[in-house]
N, C-alpha and C positions, 0 to 999 in steps of 0.2 A: 631917268631916274634922276632925282635931284640929290645933292649932296649937302649935308646940314650938319651942323655942331648938336649936339643934343643939350637944351638948356640949363636941364639940373640933373641928369644923370652922375654926372662926376660927384657934384657934393650929395646927393642920396644915398649913395653908395656907398658914402665915406662913412657919413652920421651913422648909417647902418649896419656896417660893417665893424665901427666900434662897437656899437652899442652887443651888437652878436659874437664878439669877441671877448666882451667884459661879462657877459652873459656865462659863456663858456668857460672862461678861467675863474668864474664865481661856482661853479655848479660844481667843477672839479674840486676846489678849494675847500666845499661844503664836503665830497666825499671823501677827501683825504682825513681830513679831521675828526669825521663820522666814527671814518672806519679805523678804530683804535687796533685793533687786531687781537683783543682779548677774548674771543669768543661773545659778540655782541647779540644782543636779544634780536629777536624775528623786528621788530620796528626799525630800529637803528639799521638791519639788513636793507628794508624797501626802502629807506631814507636815501641809504648810500645810493642804491640802484637806481631811484628814482634820479637824483642828482645827477648820474652818470647817464642814463637817457636823455636826461632835459641838455646837458652839457653835447651828448652829439648830434643832438638834434638840431643845435645851435651854431655848433659845426659844420652840417652839413648845410643849412642856410647859407651861414656866409659863403660858403666855399659856392652855391649854387646861383645865390647874386650877381656874382661877376657873368653870368652866364644869361640872364634875362635884363629885359629893358623896357619898358613901357614907349611906347611912341606917342609923342607929344602934342600930335594934333588930333588921331581919333581915338587916345586909350588902350588900344590893346598891346598886348605882351607880344612881346618880338623875344625868339630864341634863335631866328636862324640868324646866321654873320655872314658879313662877306670877307670873303679870301681877301687879305691883303700879302704882298710880296715881302714886304719892309721886313726886320728882323727888330727893332723898337717902333709898335706902330700902338693904336687906337683899336679898340673892338669897335667893330661898325654892325650895326641892327638893320635888317632891312627890311621896312614895312610894305608888301607889298599892295596894301588896299590904297593908303597914300601914293609909292610912288617914292617913295623917299629913303633913301640912306643916310640913317642917324651916324654920326661920330661919336662915339659914349665919352671921349677924352677922358679914358680911366686906362692908364699907361700901362702897356704889358712890356713883362721884363724879358728878357731874352730864355 
């Protein structure tokens, strides 16, 4: 297997993470301001529920994006990660089809 740094994963992950985080915060803020606690109408409750569901879905997508990577050569989605022994390392995704181990260049915390 060849080891290569992924050309775009870190940049695209940061952009998507920022967009999803903003969408999550915005939907939770909308839900907070719509629920005034004074016995709202069914329409308001539906809007609050929809905003909370949207925020939860954005948060789930934000978390899952860190565990997925697209192979830069064949375009397949990769979810299999190589085990790394060091504490502060990056995620590495294995493409069995291309025989490449992609270093995502996204730093992991301890």
